[in-house]
C-alpha positions in Angstrom: 15.8 -24.9 -58.2 17.2 -22.6 -55.6 16.1 -23.3 -52.1 15.1 -20.7 -49.7 17.5 -20.0 -46.7 15.6 -21.7 -44.0 15.8 -24.8 -45.9 19.5 -24.3 -46.8 20.3 -23.5 -43.0 17.3 -24.8 -41.1 17.0 -24.0 -37.6 18.9 -27.1 -35.4 16.5 -28.5 -32.7 18.5 -28.3 -29.2 17.4 -31.7 -28.6 16.3 -30.8 -25.2 14.0 -33.2 -23.9 10.8 -31.8 -21.7 8.4 -33.7 -19.9 4.8 -32.3 -19.8 1.3 -33.3 -18.5 -2.0 -31.7 -19.4 -5.6 -32.1 -18.1 -8.7 -32.2 -20.2 -11.7 -30.5 -18.5 -14.5 -33.0 -18.9 -16.4 -35.8 -17.0 -14.2 -38.8 -18.6 -10.7 -37.0 -17.9 -11.6 -35.7 -14.3 -8.7 -36.2 -11.9 -6.2 -37.1 -14.7 -3.1 -36.1 -16.2 -1.8 -37.1 -19.8 2.1 -37.4 -19.0 4.4 -37.3 -22.2 7.7 -35.8 -23.5 8.9 -34.0 -26.5 11.8 -32.1 -28.1 9.6 -29.5 -29.4 8.0 -26.7 -27.8 5.3 -28.2 -25.3 2.8 -25.9 -26.4 3.1 -26.9 -30.3 3.4 -30.8 -29.3 0.2 -30.6 -27.2 -1.6 -28.9 -30.2 -0.6 -31.4 -32.4 -1.9 -34.1 -30.2 -5.4 -32.6 -29.6 -6.0 -30.9 -32.9 -7.3 -34.1 -34.6 -9.7 -34.8 -31.9 -10.9 -31.1 -32.0 -10.2 -30.9 -27.9 -10.3 -27.0 -27.0 -11.1 -27.5 -23.1 -7.6 -28.7 -22.1 -4.7 -27.1 -19.9 -1.0 -27.6 -19.9 -0.2 -28.1 -16.1 3.5 -29.4 -16.3 6.3 -28.3 -18.4 9.7 -29.3 -17.1 13.1 -30.3 -18.3 13.9 -34.2 -18.5 17.5 -33.2 -17.7 19.3 -35.1 -14.7 22.0 -33.5 -12.7 24.6 -35.6 -14.2 23.6 -34.6 -17.8 21.6 -37.6 -18.8 17.8 -37.6 -19.8 15.1 -39.5 -18.2 11.9 -40.2 -20.2 8.2 -40.1 -20.0 7.6 -43.6 -19.1 10.0 -43.6 -16.3 7.8 -40.8 -14.7 4.8 -43.0 -15.2 6.6 -46.0 -13.8 7.8 -43.8 -10.8 4.2 -42.8 -10.2 2.7 -46.3 -10.5 5.3 -47.4 -7.9 3.9 -45.0 -5.5 0.5 -46.4 -6.2 -1.3 -44.2 -8.6 -3.4 -45.7 -11.2 -2.7 -45.8 -14.9 -6.1 -46.0 -16.0 -5.1 -46.1 -20.1 -2.3 -45.3 -22.1 -0.1 -42.3 -20.9 -2.9 -41.1 -18.6 -2.4 -41.0 -14.9 -4.9 -40.5 -12.1 -3.0 -38.3 -9.7 -2.3 -34.5 -9.0 0.1 -31.9 -10.4 2.3 -32.0 -7.3 2.5 -35.8 -7.7 4.1 -35.4 -11.2 6.3 -32.8 -10.2 7.5 -34.9 -7.2 8.2 -37.9 -9.6 10.1 -35.7 -11.8 12.1 -34.4 -9.2 12.9 -37.9 -7.8 14.3 -38.9 -11.5 16.3 -35.6 -11.9 17.8 -35.8 -8.3 18.2 -39.4 -8.1 16.8 -39.5 -4.5 13.3 -40.7 -3.2 11.4 -38.1 -1.5 8.7 -38.3 1.1 5.1 -36.8 0.6 5.1 -34.3 -2.2 8.6 -32.8 -2.0 8.4 -31.7 -5.5 9.6 -28.0 -4.9 12.9 -27.3 -6.5 13.3 -23.5 -6.3 16.7 -22.2 -5.3 17.1 -19.3 -2.5 17.0 -16.1 -4.0 20.2 -13.7 -3.7 18.9 -11.8 -0.6 17.8 -15.1 1.2 21.3 -16.4 0.6 22.7 -13.2 2.2 20.3 -13.5 5.3 21.6 -16.9 5.9 25.3 -16.1 5.4 25.4 -13.1 7.4 23.4 -15.0 10.5 25.7 -17.8 10.2 28.8 -15.7 10.3 27.6 -13.8 13.1 26.8 -17.0 15.4 30.1 -18.5 14.6 31.8 -15.3 15.4 30.3 -15.2 18.7 30.7 -19.1 19.4 34.6 -18.5 18.6 34.8 -16.2 21.3 32.7 -18.2 23.9 31.3 -21.6 23.0 28.6 -21.5 25.4 27.3 -17.9 24.3 23.6 -18.0 23.1 23.8 -15.1 20.3 20.6 -13.4 19.0 20.0 -12.2 15.4 17.1 -10.3 13.8 15.6 -10.4 10.4 13.7 -7.4 9.9 12.1 -8.7 6.9 8.8 -7.5 5.0 6.1 -10.0 4.2 7.0 -12.2 1.1 10.5 -12.2 1.7 10.2 -16.2 2.1 11.3 -16.1 5.9 10.1 -19.7 6.6 11.9 -21.2 3.6 15.2 -19.2 4.5 14.7 -19.9 8.2 15.0 -23.7 7.5 18.0 -23.0 5.2 19.8 -21.4 7.9 18.8 -24.2 10.2 20.4 -26.8 7.4 23.6 -24.3 7.4 24.0 -24.5 11.3 23.7 -28.1 11.1 20.4 -27.6 13.4 18.6 -30.9 14.1 16.3 -29.5 16.7 14.4 -26.5 15.6 11.5 -24.7 17.7 9.4 -22.0 16.0 7.5 -19.9 18.5 4.9 -17.3 17.1 2.3 -15.1 18.7 0.1 -15.8 15.6 -1.1 -19.4 15.3 -2.6 -18.5 11.8 0.9 -18.4 10.4 1.4 -22.2 10.9 0.6 -23.3 7.2 3.4 -21.5 5.8 6.0 -23.2 8.1 4.5 -26.7 7.8 4.1 -26.4 3.7 7.6 -25.1 3.1 9.0 -28.0 5.3 6.9 -30.7 3.9 6.8 -29.7 -0.1 10.5 -28.6 -0.8 13.1 -31.2 -1.8 15.6 -29.6 0.2 13.9 -30.7 3.7 13.1 -34.3 2.8 13.5 -36.2 5.9 12.5 -33.4 8.2 9.7 -34.0 10.8 7.0 -31.4 11.4 5.3 -31.5 14.7 2.7 -29.0 16.1 -0.3 -29.2 18.3 -2.5 -29.4 15.2 -0.5 -31.8 13.5 -1.7 -34.8 15.4 1.8 -36.3 16.0 2.9 -37.2 19.5 6.2 -35.7 20.0 7.4 -38.8 22.0 7.1 -40.9 18.6 9.5 -38.8 16.5 12.7 -40.6 15.0 15.7 -38.9 17.0 17.8 -39.7 14.3 16.0 -37.2 11.8 15.7 -33.2 12.1 13.0 -32.2 14.0 11.0 -28.9 13.8 8.2 -27.9 16.5 5.9 -25.1 15.7 4.0 -23.8 18.7 2.3 -20.3 20.0 3.6 -18.5 22.8 0.3 -18.7 24.4 0.0 -22.4 24.2 3.9 -22.6 25.4 3.6 -20.5 28.4 0.2 -21.6 29.4 0.1 -23.1 32.9 -2.1 -25.4 34.6 -4.7 -23.3 36.5 -5.1 -25.6 39.3 -1.6 -26.2 39.9 0.1 -23.1 38.7 2.9 -25.4 36.9 4.0 -25.7 33.4 1.4 -27.9 31.4 2.7 -31.4 31.6 2.0 -31.9 27.9 4.9 -29.0 27.3 7.4 -30.4 29.8 9.3 -32.1 26.9 10.0 -29.0 25.2 11.8 -27.5 28.3 13.6 -30.7 28.3 15.4 -30.6 25.0 18.5 -28.5 24.3 17.4 -26.6 21.3 19.7 -25.8 18.4 17.8 -23.1 17.3 14.8 -21.3 18.6 12.9 -18.9 15.9 10.4 -16.0 17.4 8.3 -15.4 14.5 6.5 -11.8 14.3 8.6 -10.4 16.8 8.4 -7.9 18.9 5.5 -9.5 20.6 4.9 -6.3 22.8 4.7 -4.1 19.6 2.6 -6.7 17.8 0.1 -6.8 20.8 -0.5 -3.5 20.9 -0.8 -3.0 17.3 -3.5 -5.3 17.2 -5.3 -3.8 19.9 -5.1 -0.6 18.0 -6.6 -2.3 14.6 -9.4 -3.7 16.6 -10.3 -0.5 18.9 -13.3 0.0 16.4 -15.1 -3.2 17.4 -17.3 -2.9 20.6 -15.5 -4.3 23.7 -16.5 -7.7 23.6 -16.2 -8.2 19.9 -12.7 -6.8 20.2 -11.6 -9.2 22.9 -12.8 -12.0 20.6 -11.0 -10.5 17.7 -7.9 -10.2 19.7 -8.3 -13.8 20.9 -8.6 -14.8 17.1 -5.5 -13.1 16.4 -3.3 -14.3 19.1 -4.9 -17.6 20.3 -7.3 -18.2 22.8 -4.6 -17.9 25.9 -4.2 -14.3 25.5 -5.3 -13.5 28.8 -3.0 -15.9 30.4 -0.3 -14.6 28.1 -0.9 -11.0 29.0 -0.3 -11.9 32.6 2.7 -13.9 32.0 4.1 -10.6 29.9 3.0 -8.1 32.9 4.8 -10.5 35.4 8.0 -11.7 33.7 8.7 -8.8 31.4 10.4 -9.2 28.1 13.6 -10.9 28.5 13.0 -14.1 26.7 15.5 -16.2 29.1 12.7 -15.5 31.8 9.7 -15.1 29.5 10.5 -18.7 27.8 12.3 -20.8 30.3 14.0 -23.1 27.5 17.7 -23.7 26.5 18.9 -23.1 23.1 22.3 -22.5 21.0 21.1 -19.4 19.4 17.9 -17.2 18.7 16.6 -15.9 15.4 13.7 -13.2 15.5 11.6 -12.4 12.5 9.2 -9.3 12.3 8.4 -6.9 9.4 8.1 -3.9 11.7 10.5 -4.4 14.6 10.5 -0.7 15.0 10.6 -0.7 19.2 13.5 -3.1 18.9 15.4 -1.3 16.4 14.9 2.1 18.2 15.8 0.7 21.6 19.1 -0.7 20.3 18.3 -4.1 21.3 20.3 -5.3 18.1 23.2 -3.6 16.8 23.8 -3.4 13.1 25.8 -6.6 12.9 22.9 -8.3 14.2 20.2 -7.3 11.7 19.7 -8.3 8.3 17.2 -5.9 6.6 14.7 -6.5 3.7 12.4 -4.0 3.4 9.8 -2.7 0.8 12.2 -0.4 -0.6 14.7 -3.4 -1.2 12.1 -5.5 -2.8 11.1 -3.1 -5.3 14.6 -2.1 -6.2 15.3 -5.9 -6.7 12.1 -6.4 -9.0 13.5 -3.3 -11.0 16.9 -4.5 -11.1 15.8 -8.1 -12.3 13.7 -6.6 -15.1 16.6 -4.8 -16.5 19.0 -7.7 -16.3 16.7 -10.7 -17.3 14.1 -9.6 -20.2 13.1 -13.0 -20.9 13.0 -14.5 -17.6 10.1 -14.5 -15.2 10.6 -12.1 -12.4 10.2 -13.7 -8.9 9.4 -10.0 -7.6 7.5 -9.2 -10.5 3.7 -9.8 -9.2 4.8 -7.6 -5.9 2.9 -4.2 -6.7 4.5 -0.7 -6.0 2.5 1.3 -3.9 1.2 5.0 -4.3 0.2 7.4 -1.4 -2.4 9.8 -2.5 -3.2 12.1 0.2 -6.1 14.8 0.0 -6.9 18.1 1.9 -10.5 18.4 2.6 -12.3 21.5 1.5 -12.6 24.1 4.1 -16.3 23.5 4.6 -15.6 19.9 5.5 -12.2 20.6 7.3 -14.3 22.9 9.9 -16.5 19.8 10.7 -13.4 17.9 12.6 -10.3 19.7 13.0 -8.1 19.1 16.2 -4.4 18.5 17.2 -1.7 20.5 17.1 -1.9 21.7 13.3 -5.7 21.6 13.2 -5.4 18.4 11.5 -8.6 16.9 10.0 -9.7 14.2 12.4 -11.1 11.2 10.5 -12.5 9.5 13.6 -14.5 12.6 14.5 -15.6 13.4 10.8 -16.8 9.7 10.4 -18.5 9.5 13.7 -21.8 7.6 13.8 -24.5 6.2 16.1 -27.1 3.4 16.2 -27.0 -0.2 15.2 -27.2 -1.9 11.9 -29.9 -0.3 9.5 -30.5 2.2 12.3 -26.6 3.6 12.2 -26.3 6.9 10.7 -23.5 9.6 10.6 -23.5 12.3 13.1 -22.4 14.6 10.0 -24.2 12.8 7.3 -24.7 15.7 4.9 -20.9 16.3 5.1 -20.2 12.6 4.3 -22.2 12.8 1.6 -20.0 15.7 0.4 -17.2 13.4 0.7 -18.8 10.7 -1.3 -19.4 13.5 -3.9 -15.9 14.8 -3.6 -14.2 11.5 -4.1 -16.4 11.0 -7.4 -15.4 14.5 -8.5 -18.9 15.8 -7.9 -18.4 18.2 -5.1 -19.5 21.5 -6.8 -17.0 23.9 -5.0 -14.0 21.6 -5.8 -15.3 21.4 -9.5 -15.5 25.1 -9.7 -11.9 25.5 -8.3 -10.7 22.5 -10.7 -12.2 24.8 -13.7 -10.2 27.9 -12.7 -6.8 25.6 -12.3 -7.8 24.1 -15.7 -6.9 20.6 -14.5 -9.3 18.3 -12.8 -7.5 16.5 -9.6 -7.2 12.6 -9.6 -10.0 11.9 -7.1 -10.1 8.0 -6.6 -13.8 7.5 -8.1 -13.5 10.0 -11.0 -10.0 9.6 -12.5 -10.1 7.0 -15.2 -6.6 5.9 -14.6 -7.4 5.1 -10.9 -10.9 3.5 -11.4 -9.5 -0.1 -12.5 -7.6 -0.1 -9.1 -10.9 0.6 -7.2 -12.7 -2.3 -8.6 -12.0 -4.0 -5.4 -11.2 -1.7 -2.6 -10.9 -1.7 1.3 -12.4 1.1 3.3 -10.9 1.3 6.7 -13.3 3.2 9.2 -13.2 4.2 12.8 -15.8 1.6 14.3 -18.7 -0.9 13.7 -21.2 2.0 13.6 -19.2 3.8 11.1 -19.2 0.9 8.9 -23.0 0.3 9.3 -23.5 3.9 8.5 -21.5 3.8 5.3 -23.2 0.8 4.2 -26.4 2.4 4.7 -25.6 5.9 3.0 -24.0 4.1 0.0 -27.2 2.0 -0.3 -29.6 5.3 -0.3 -31.9 6.1 -3.4 -29.8 9.1 -4.6 -26.4 7.2 -4.2 -27.6 3.9 -5.9 -27.3 5.0 -9.5 -23.3 5.1 -8.9 -22.7 3.3 -5.8 -25.0 0.3 -6.7 -22.7 -0.9 -9.3 -20.3 -1.9 -6.3 -21.1 -4.7 -4.0 -20.8 -3.4 -0.6 -19.3 -6.2 1.9 -19.6 -4.8 5.7 -17.5 -7.3 7.7 -17.5 -5.2 10.8 -19.4 -6.6 14.0 -20.2 -10.2 15.3 -22.8 -10.5 12.5 -20.1 -10.6 9.8 -18.3 -13.7 11.6 -15.6 -13.6 13.9 -11.7 -13.2 12.4 -11.6 -15.2 9.4 -14.7 -16.3 9.4 -15.7 -12.9 7.7 -13.2 -13.7 4.9 -15.4 -16.6 2.7 -18.1 -14.1 1.8 -15.7 -11.4 0.4 -13.8 -14.0 -1.4 -17.5 -15.4 -3.1 -18.6 -11.8 -3.8 -15.2 -10.9 -5.3 -15.1 -14.4 -7.6 -12.1 -14.2 -10.0 -12.3 -10.7 -9.7 -12.4 -9.6 -13.1 -16.3 -9.0 -13.8 -17.2 -8.1 -10.1 -16.9 -4.7 -8.3 -16.6 -4.6 -4.5 -16.4 -2.3 -1.4 -15.1 -4.0 1.8 -16.1 -1.9 5.1 -14.0 -2.9 8.0 -12.8 -1.3 11.5 -10.2 -3.9 12.0 -11.2 -7.3 10.8 -9.4 -8.7 7.7 -6.3 -6.2 8.4 -3.9 -8.7 9.5 -2.6 -12.1 8.1 -5.1 -12.1 5.2 -4.4 -12.3 1.5 -7.0 -11.2 -0.8 -5.2 -10.7 -4.2 -7.8 -8.5 -5.9 -7.7 -5.6 -3.4 -5.7 -2.8 -5.1 -6.6 0.2 -2.9 -7.3 1.0 0.7 -8.9 4.2 1.7 -7.8 5.2 5.4 -10.8 6.7 6.9 -9.8 6.5 10.5 -6.9 7.6 12.6 -4.0 5.2 13.6 -1.6 6.1 16.1 1.4 3.8 15.1 3.3 3.4 11.5 3.6 -0.3 12.2 -0.5 -0.7 12.4 -1.0 2.0 9.6 1.3 0.0 7.3 0.2 -3.4 8.5 -3.3 -2.6 7.0 -1.9 -0.6 3.9 0.1 -3.6 2.9 -3.2 -5.8 2.4 -3.6 -4.0 -0.7 0.1 -5.1 -1.9 -0.5 -8.5 -2.1 0.5 -10.0 -5.5 -2.7 -10.5 -8.1 -1.5 -12.4 -11.0 -2.5 -15.3 -13.3 -0.2 -18.3 -13.8 -0.3 -20.3 -17.1 -3.2 -17.7 -18.3 -3.9 -19.2 -21.7 -3.5 -22.6 -20.2 -0.8 -23.5 -22.5 2.5 -22.3 -20.5 2.7 -23.2 -16.6 6.0 -20.6 -16.7 4.1 -17.7 -18.0 2.5 -15.0 -15.5 0.1 -12.1 -16.3 0.3 -9.7 -13.6 -3.1 -8.1 -13.2 -1.9 -5.6 -10.2 1.4 -3.4 -11.3 0.6 -0.8 -8.6 -1.6 -0.2 -5.6 -3.1 2.7 -3.7 -3.3 4.2 -0.4 -5.7 7.0 -0.2 -5.6 9.2 2.8 -7.7 12.5 3.7 -5.8 13.4 6.7 -2.4 14.5 5.2 -0.3 15.5 7.8 -1.2 12.5 9.8 -0.5 10.3 6.8 2.9 11.8 5.9 4.1 11.6 9.7 3.1 8.0 9.5 5.2 7.5 6.1 8.2 9.3 7.7 8.2 7.5 10.9 8.0 4.1 8.9 10.9 5.1 6.7 12.9 6.4 9.6 12.0 3.6 12.0 13.1 0.9 9.4 16.6 2.6 9.0 17.5 4.0 12.4 21.0 3.9 11.3 20.9 6.6 8.9 22.3 10.0 10.4 20.2 11.8 7.8 16.4 11.0 8.2 15.7 12.5 4.8 17.8 9.8 3.3 15.8 7.3 5.0 12.6 9.0 3.6 14.1 9.3 0.1 14.8 5.8 -0.3 11.1 4.7 0.5 9.5 7.3 -1.7 11.8 6.5 -4.7 9.3 3.3 -4.8 6.4 4.6 -2.7 5.5 8.0 -4.6 3.6 10.5 -2.7 1.1 12.6 -4.5 -0.7 15.5 -2.1 -3.6 17.3 -3.3 -3.9 20.7 -1.4 -7.2 21.9 -2.7 -6.1 23.2 -5.9 -3.3 21.1 -7.4 -2.1 17.7 -7.3 1.9 17.6 -6.7 4.4 14.9 -6.2 6.4 15.5 -2.9 9.9 14.7 -2.3 11.4 13.4 0.8 12.0 16.8 2.2 8.7 18.0 1.5 7.3 15.0 3.5 9.4 15.6 6.3 8.1 19.3 6.4 4.6 18.2 6.2 5.2 15.6 8.9 6.7 18.6 11.5 4.8 21.5 10.3 1.4 20.2 8.4 2.7 21.8 5.0 5.8 21.8 2.8 7.7 24.8 1.0 6.6 23.4 -2.1 3.0 23.1 -1.4 3.2 26.5 0.3 4.7 28.1 -3.0 1.7 26.2 -4.8 -0.6 27.9 -3.1 0.7 31.2 -4.1 0.7 30.1 -7.5 -2.9 28.8 -7.6 -5.7 30.1 -9.8 -7.9 29.9 -7.1 -6.4 33.2 -5.3 -7.9 35.4 -8.3 -11.2 35.8 -10.0 -11.0 36.5 -13.7 -14.8 35.7 -14.6 -16.8 38.2 -16.7 -18.5 39.9 -13.8 -15.2 40.7 -12.3 -13.6 41.7 -15.6 -16.4 43.9 -16.2 -16.1 45.7 -12.8 -12.3 46.5 -13.7 -13.4 47.8 -17.0 -16.2 50.0 -15.5 -13.7 51.6 -13.1 -11.0 54.1 -14.5 -8.9 53.8 -11.6 -9.2 50.0 -11.4 -7.9 50.0 -15.1 -4.9 52.0 -14.1 -4.0 50.1 -11.3 -4.2 46.6 -13.1 -2.0 48.4 -15.9 0.7 48.9 -13.2 0.8 45.2 -12.5 4.0 43.7 -14.2 3.1 42.4 -17.8 -0.4 43.9 -18.3 0.9 46.9 -20.3 2.0 44.3 -23.1 -1.6 42.7 -23.1 -3.0 46.2 -23.8 -6.0 47.9 -22.0 -8.6 46.3 -24.5 -7.9 42.8 -23.3 -10.8 42.9 -20.6 -13.3 44.0 -23.3 -12.1 41.3 -25.7 -12.5 38.6 -23.4 -16.0 39.8 -22.1 -17.4 40.6 -25.5 -16.1 37.6 -27.3 -16.9 35.1 -24.6 -20.7 36.5 -24.3 -21.0 36.6 -28.0 -19.8 33.1 -28.5 -22.0 32.0 -25.5 -25.2 33.8 -27.4 -24.3 32.3 -30.9 -24.2 28.7 -29.6 -27.5 29.2 -27.6 -29.3 30.7 -30.7 -27.7 28.5 -33.6 -26.3 25.7 -32.0 -26.2 22.5 -34.2 -27.6 24.7 -37.1 -23.8 26.3 -37.6 -22.3 25.2 -40.9 -18.6 24.2 -40.9 -17.4 27.8 -41.7 -19.3 29.2 -38.8 -18.1 26.5 -36.4 -14.4 27.3 -37.5 -14.9 30.9 -36.9 -16.6 30.4 -33.6 -13.7 27.9 -32.4 -10.9 30.6 -33.4 -12.8 33.1 -31.2 -13.5 30.8 -28.5 -9.4 29.9 -28.6 -8.8 33.9 -28.7 -10.8 34.8 -25.3 -9.9 31.8 -23.7 -5.9 32.3 -24.2 -6.5 36.0 -23.2 -8.6 35.1 -20.0 -5.5 32.7 -19.2 -3.1 35.5 -19.6 -4.9 37.8 -17.6 -5.1 35.1 -14.8 -1.2 34.4 -15.2 -0.4 38.0 -14.7 -2.7 38.5 -11.4 -1.2 35.2 -10.1 2.3 36.3 -10.8 1.3 39.4 -8.7 -0.1 37.0 -5.8 3.6 35.3 -5.6 5.0 38.7 -4.6 2.9 38.7 -1.3 4.8 35.9 0.5 8.1 38.1 -0.1 6.3 41.1 1.3 5.4 38.7 4.5 8.9 37.7 4.7 10.2 41.2 5.3 7.6 42.6 7.4 7.6 42.5 10.9 3.9 42.4 11.9 2.1 39.1 12.7 -0.9 39.9 15.0 -2.4 42.4 12.4 -4.5 41.0 9.2 -2.2 41.3 6.2 -4.6 43.7 4.6 -4.0 46.2 7.6 -0.2 45.8 7.4 -0.4 46.3 3.7 -2.7 49.4 3.6 -1.8 51.1 6.9 1.3 49.8 8.4 4.1 49.1 5.5 2.6 50.7 2.4 5.9 51.5 1.1 7.4 48.3 1.5 4.4 47.0 -0.2 4.7 49.3 -3.3 8.5 48.4 -3.2 7.9 44.7 -3.2 4.6 44.3 -5.5 4.8 47.3 -7.5 1.4 48.5 -6.5 0.2 51.3 -4.3 -1.9 50.6 -1.1 -4.7 52.3 -2.9 -4.4 50.3 -5.9 -4.4 47.0 -4.1 -7.3 47.9 -2.0 -9.6 49.0 -5.0 -8.7 45.6 -6.7 -9.4 43.7 -3.5 -12.9 45.5 -3.1 -13.8 44.6 -6.8 -13.1 40.8 -6.0 -10.2 40.6 -8.0 -8.5 38.6 -5.2 -10.2 35.7 -3.5 -10.4 36.8 0.4 -11.3 33.2 1.6 -8.5 31.3 -0.3 -6.1 34.1 0.6 -6.7 33.8 4.1 -5.9 30.1 4.0 -2.8 30.9 2.1 -1.5 33.5 4.5 -2.3 31.1 7.5 -0.5 28.3 6.1 2.7 30.5 5.4 2.6 31.9 8.8 2.0 28.5 10.5 4.8 27.1 8.5 7.3 30.0 9.2 6.7 29.5 12.9 6.7 25.7 13.0 9.9 25.7 10.9 11.6 28.3 13.4 10.3 26.6 16.6 11.8 23.3 15.4 15.2 25.0 15.6 14.5 26.1 19.0 13.5 29.7 18.1 10.4 31.5 18.4 9.5 33.8 15.3 7.8 36.5 17.7 7.8 36.0 21.6 4.3 36.3 23.2 2.5 36.1 20.0 -1.2 35.6 21.0 -3.0 36.3 17.7 -2.2 35.6 13.7 -3.3 37.9 11.4 -4.5 36.2 8.1 -5.7 38.4 4.9 -8.6 40.1 6.3 -9.2 38.3 9.6 -7.4 37.5 12.9 -7.5 34.4 14.7 -6.3 33.3 18.3 -3.2 31.0 18.9 -3.8 28.0 20.9 -1.3 28.0 24.0 
């Protein structure tokens, strides 16, 4: 008998022993872990064990190699013996009463041959960029000390959140041989990360961690072991009010010669200003409490010290050290001021992170991507419809003022928007239910991706953050969303208002949000805030933020925006593989309704992080390669490149979007009434036939479109469901024919409209309306450029073929862009210009 190939050449087991541990979720096994070993796949081995007992409520918690660093293996009984030696109970057979961290710690000890204190079970190495940061900083410090052994060098890590700054900073301390490390921060809330990394990773076994909250007396520390002391600026700077002298409990800090001082969340002045801007929306008393929560209770003392001592850390914090390390995700002021030169800076930005994520995926197809759960951001900006723009426009470019639009009065249930009807229209707009916008969308033949209407976006709005101007606006929005006419749609979302003292101070507002979201899969929420929960908070399920307030600085804007870039992934999703990760949020979204301001923030952010780049466009280009920007101009949604973003940031629009305005279907009317008016006017028909491309369509095209469309409409109304298959097909064919011909008419008229910007470039009149320039001042030039006589064009305008309101907007955008572009170069397009002529009206210029 011939044996099959898999029996003749069976796969050879690799003999790689693995230690596993699993839990069973029932009362009998509560808190226990079954610790075993196998050379099979762990998932298969555990399934074999539990199959006979019909156990299904289990979860594999540990799956680790049993290979020592010297090449030998250790066994499962050794892991259990190590756990028992640490005092953990062995209630029965291979079951241990301990935590997952305890098992991992025992495995680490057996693998390395070294006993560790506590639960120093983490063994992950530094990533490539973390090694580069340590090497560059180490080499710079030593180059300075080589020149002058008494010098105190300074180095900046411009590192985005989730770079792993605490873990990497400790590795720098090890590389420098530092045994006395002082970590100073403005944000006491970050202490958890500094403590966890030092006390859980095997690389720092034996290090001592002391802080105000640790309960350890600094006088009792072992002088032979490395020490890390964590303290806040506020606490370290605080003076005794009675004597004005340094607090006695802090004197020891000033007596030690520190090897390394780390300033976390530098630059302090910038962070203080950013936090103040974030909490501007709270009432004055609430804002002070929020700021105290953000920076610690001694904020007022700290502010006095800052004002009195300035910003030189030698005066600011009178301590002695060999070197300073500064850490910040947005050190714009320090970079712009040139406080650090290129050799003193290590950069790890959002762009670097996303680049590393893409490169790792390309090179390591079958490995867990360490950057895989960090979502790529998208910025979608929307130009508001004209009727809403007029409510709240201000500034250099008549920008849409979010604070004015969402202005509100009243308290709690009595809060209401000043422009309530218009805010309701905005709510309809983001659902794709705003009637004028819907009509424009029908004309263009493409529905724009509004946040709560596009099926591709809706999953990312399951849990969203709405950032409003102040407490009153948050209450007003909660009230409006709850009104009866809004309940059928918005009622599916639980609205969480965290603004004002009633929601809890600082992080007290977070637990109700987390409870409402739960696991995030079967719930829907909208969190309303005007500052709270925008710093130092991680809510993985937030996948989108709606920017509904003005923010002055890019630091503050992106500090809030990055709330939604927190990773949301499920480790071990099926309970059978601790190394598997399911990413729930591959991308995240920022929605902004003040395009010029939003894109100015984006360009400032990109340029601020790369001040060394001689061409700002390159800095923006790098950022938008991983942060795509789409802009809705009222007719089209267009992805904008770096040049377009800078154009908009400077002039309020870009050449690309400007051109789109003149290619838009909303500039022309091709409804049946308009077409019938053309058909009924011999001169109008003759004029249309002079437009390029119309003769090829034939003069019967209008009659065909009108008659067939009305015939199809009447047939559907009369017969409806009674149509047989043959009649349905005939009707469908007729429908396709007239729709195609209507589209052709529209395209020819749009093509004519695109000639108008050329005419505007060539004409020298600015204060007259375009209509007057065409009909009275430059008729010959107009015919040369467009092919139509003045009389022909005037007739078509009178018949409503061209939409005057949209043409006014397009002309205005063109002329403002042209003037802004020229003024940027120092040239005025027309000296002494007092008015700007639009299509059929004139507006005064502001001076």
